N, C-alpha and C positions, 0 to 999 in steps of 0.2 A: 435506368439509373441504378448504380451500385448502392447498396445499403452500407451503413457504417461498418457493419460486421464484415461484409465482403471486402471493404477497403482494408480493414484490419487484417484479414486473411492474406490479402495481397502483400501487405507490409511484412507480415510474418514470413512469407515465402522469400521476400527480398532479403530480410535480415538473416534467414537461415543460409542463404547463398553467400552472404558476406561474412557470416560468423558460424561456420560449420561446427565449431566446438560447443555451441549452445543449442544445437539442433534438437536434442532430446527434451531439454527444458522448454524450448519454444513449441515443440509438438504437444507437450503436456498442457502448456498455457492455452494453446489453441483449442484443445478439447475442453478445458475449463470454460473458456468463453462460449463454446457451443452449448455446454450444459447450462450455463448461466442464462444464455439467451432464451432457451426453452423454459427455464424455471420462472422467468419474469412474467410469463403469461398467467401464473398461478398466484401472483402476489396480491395481497389484500391488506395494504398498509392503511390503517385508519388515520384520521386527522390527528396530527401531533399537537399536544398542548405544551406550551412552555411559558415561563414567567421571568423574562429578563427585561428589566426596564432600560430605557435609552441610556441613562446615566451609568448603569452597570456595564452595558455594552461598550460605552466609550472608555470605561476604566479597564476593559480587557476581559470581561466575562463572556465566554461563548454562549450560544443560544441555549443549548441543552447539554446534559451530561450523557455519557455513553450508555449508562443504564436505562436512559429514558427513550432510546430508539425503539421503535415498534418493529418486531421481527416476526415474519411469517414462518412459524416453526415447522409446520408440515412441509412446506415448499423447501425450506432449508435442509430438512432431514433427507428429502429425496435428492437434493443437489449434492449433499455430502456423499451419499452412496455413488452418485454418478461421477463425482470427482475422484473418488478412491480407485475406481476401476482402472482408468488410464494412469493414475498416479503410480501404480505398481510397476509400470514400465518406464517411468521417468528416470529414476536412479535406483541403485541397489539400496541406498540408505532410506529413500522414500518408501520402497517396497517393504522393507523390514518394519518400519514404523507403522505403516498402514495396516500391515498384518497384525501387529501387536494390538492396535486399537480395535480392529474388527473382532479379534479373539476375545478381548475384554468385554465388548458389547454383546457378543454372542452368548456369554455366560452370565450376562446381567451384572457384571462387575462395574461396568460403565453405562451410563444412561445418555444416549445421544441427544435426546431432546433437552435434557438438563444442561448438557455442555453448550448447546446452541443458545439456550436462554441466558446462560452466564458467560457468553462469549467475551464480555468486557472485563470479567473478573480475573485479573492477573494472578492473584494468589491461588484462586481455585484451579486455574489451568496449570500453574506451576506445581501445585500439590499432586494433580493427576499425573503430570509428566514424571514426577519423582516416584510416585507410588507404582506406576506401571512401566517404568524405565522407557519412557517415550521421549524422543527428542522434542524439547519444548518449542523451538521455532517451527518445526514441522506440524506439531499439534495446533499451534496458533494459526498457522497458514491454512490448514484444512478447514478449521472452524470458521475463520474469517472469510475464506473464499465461499463458504456455504451460506453465510448470512449477508455477503456483500450486496447482492441485488436488493435486499431489504434496506440495508444501510444507505445505498445510493438513492433509493426511492424516498427515504426520509429526507436526505439532503436536498433533493429536488423540490420537495414540498416547502422547505425552509429557506431556500436561497433568496427568495423575494424579500425576506425579512433582514437580510444582511446589508449593512451600509459599508460597502467596501472602501469608500473614500475615507472613512474614519477607522479603518482596520489595516494598518500596515505592520502587522505583527507576524512573528514567525511561527505561530500556531493557528490551527484552523478556527475560523470565527463561528463555525457551527458546533463543533464538538470539542475543541481545545487540543486536538492531537497534533503531534509534530509532523512535519512534511516527510513524505516518502522520497521525494526528489524535487528538484526545481528546474525551471526553464528560463532562459533569456530569450526574448523575442522583441520584435518591433525596433524601437530605438535603444534597446538594451534594458528594458524593464524586466524585473524578476517576478516570476510567478511560482507558487508552490502548489503541489498536489498532496492533499491530505492522505496520510497513511491509514486512516480509519474509514472515513465516509466517502473518500474520493472527491471532495470539494476542491475547487481550483480557485486560488485567490492571489491577488497581487501583494508583494511585500517590498521592503526596502532592499535595494541592490547591495549596498555596502553595509551589511549588518549581519552578525551571526544570528540565525533564527532560534538558537537554543539558549543563548545567554545574553543576547542583545548587545554584544560587544561591537563598537563602531571604530575601534582603534585600527587604523590602516596597517600599522606595522605588526599587528597581531592577527591579521586576516590574510590568508594566502590561498593560492590554488595551484594545482598541477594538472598536467594532461600528458598523454603519450605523444611522442613526436609524430607529427603529421595527422593527428586526430584532435584538433583544437575544439571540435564541436562537443567533445565529451571531457568534462573536467570534474575535479573534486575540490570543493571549497571547504577549507579547514580553518578552525579557530584555535589559536594558541592559548586563549584564555580558558576555555572549557574542554579543549582537546576533543572536540566532536567535529563531525563533517557532514556535508550533504553533497550528493552528486548533482551536477548541473548539466543540462543539455542546452547548448547554444544553437537554437533552431535556425538562427540567421546563417549558420555555416552548413546547413543541410540542404539538399536539393529535393526534400520531401517533407510533408508534415508529420512530425513524430508522434508516436503513441508513447507517453512517458513510462508506462508500466513495461512495455516491450524494451524501451531503451534502458530501463533499470536492469532488466535481465541480461542484456548483451554487454553490460558494463560491469559484471560481477568481478572481473579481474581488477577493476579500479578499487572496489571495496577491499580486496585482498591487499593491494598496495597501500591503501590508506591505513589499514590496521597494522601493517608492517611498519609504518611510519609512526605508530603510537597513537592513532586517532580512533575514535569510536563512533559508530552510527547508532543513534538512539532507537531506531526501528529495527527489530529483528527480522531476519530473512532465513528461509529454509535452504537457500542456495549459498549464502555468503559465508565468510570465514567465522 
């Protein structure tokens, strides 16, 4: 029986054949998955403590804050180095930025373990990006990919404490982060994938996940002709958008991160229309 990783590799191969323009990025993502798979064997995430009462949860408080996630720093540091090696072959922009980061680390101007510990600190990462002339989305991506196995291990420990029936919100019930992408499945139910901890939760179909707008005349979507499975849901109220995969229109089970990669052109179109995606991407506009 194929493992989930084998199935993902088969899907990557299929998507590369269908979307040759994204071949280099998909190759890089495949190598990231390989490195993350190996790194998971070294994870040692201790029991997480949190203090959110039922009333707080019903009022919209997530279980824990980003800073409270337990990170396996040694494993994440090794993973960072493993990711950077193939990253230099992904795009020229990625290569230049990884080289700048590695040079700063080599002369002790940057401390890798400190960056990993403060992976959640937006101002800290922005300051580093500015000081060393590093592309901020690329820096965030590399740091996040390095701590991602730890984040997902935290989410797995906490998922049993989430009451999804009472959480039809547009942000993650575990960490409060916005969605990376959404999916329509079954009878048209909408689900979101967290951009931070990878948690997957149900939400309301006709509602902006970012500003809670439910006005039908201010909620729209567009897709490319002949590709109805891939669409962009946009809100005229807050001028933000989320990409949506309608898995009912696909003949395979999608991997939402992969689908996010092969629809980067939709991000470009959405930005050209004047909309913004709250989640930064090293590949997007």
